[in-house]
C-alpha positions as CSV (number, residue, x, y, z in Angstrom):
1,M,0.0,0.0,0.0
2,D,1.4,3.3,-1.0
3,K,1.2,6.3,1.3
4,Q,0.2,9.6,-0.3
5,L,1.8,12.8,0.6
6,K,-0.3,15.7,1.9
7,T,0.7,18.1,-0.7
8,E,-1.8,20.7,0.5
9,I,0.6,21.4,3.4
10,I,3.2,22.6,0.8
11,T,0.6,24.5,-1.2
12,E,-0.7,26.3,1.9
13,Y,2.9,27.2,3.0
14,I,3.6,28.7,-0.5
15,C,0.4,30.7,-0.5
16,S,0.7,31.9,3.1
17,H,4.3,33.1,2.6
18,R,3.5,34.6,-0.9
19,L,6.2,32.6,-2.6
20,T,6.5,31.5,-6.2
21,K,7.2,27.8,-6.8
22,K,10.6,28.8,-8.1
23,E,11.4,30.8,-4.9
24,F,10.2,27.9,-2.7
25,C,12.4,25.4,-4.6
26,K,15.4,27.7,-4.3
27,Q,14.9,28.1,-0.5
28,C,14.5,24.3,-0.1
29,K,17.4,23.6,-2.5
30,I,15.5,21.4,-4.8
31,S,14.9,21.6,-8.5
32,I,11.6,22.6,-10.2
33,P,11.1,19.1,-11.7
34,T,11.7,17.5,-8.3
35,F,9.0,19.9,-6.8
36,Y,6.5,18.7,-9.5
37,R,7.3,15.1,-8.7
38,V,6.5,15.7,-5.1
39,M,3.3,17.5,-5.9
40,Q,2.2,14.6,-8.2
41,N,3.0,12.0,-5.5
42,K,5.6,10.4,-7.7
43,N,8.6,8.5,-6.5
44,I,10.9,10.9,-4.5
45,K,14.0,10.6,-2.4
46,L,13.8,10.9,1.4
47,I,16.3,13.7,1.3
48,T,13.9,15.8,-0.8
49,L,11.2,15.4,1.8
50,I,13.7,16.3,4.6
51,K,14.6,19.5,2.8
52,I,11.0,20.5,2.4
53,A,10.1,19.6,6.0
54,R,13.0,21.7,7.3
55,K,11.9,24.7,5.3
56,I,8.3,24.4,6.4
57,N,9.4,23.5,10.0
58,L,7.3,20.4,10.3
59,P,8.2,16.8,11.2
60,I,8.2,14.5,8.2
61,Y,5.4,12.3,9.6
62,K,2.9,15.2,9.2
63,F,3.2,14.8,5.4
64,F,1.6,11.4,5.5
65,G,-2.0,10.7,6.3
């Protein structure tokens, strides 16, 4: 059984901080294609999720539901 990421957490963070996707990716140190893979719940590396979680200041487990 695959777990789906709660991508709405990322979307809400981007909107509330008035960031563009490009600015968010730059702050997280991830690429734009990687960002889109995350948002589409495709196969991503754990380090990518760690980078995003650090930026948003949330524990990783909050991204799973």
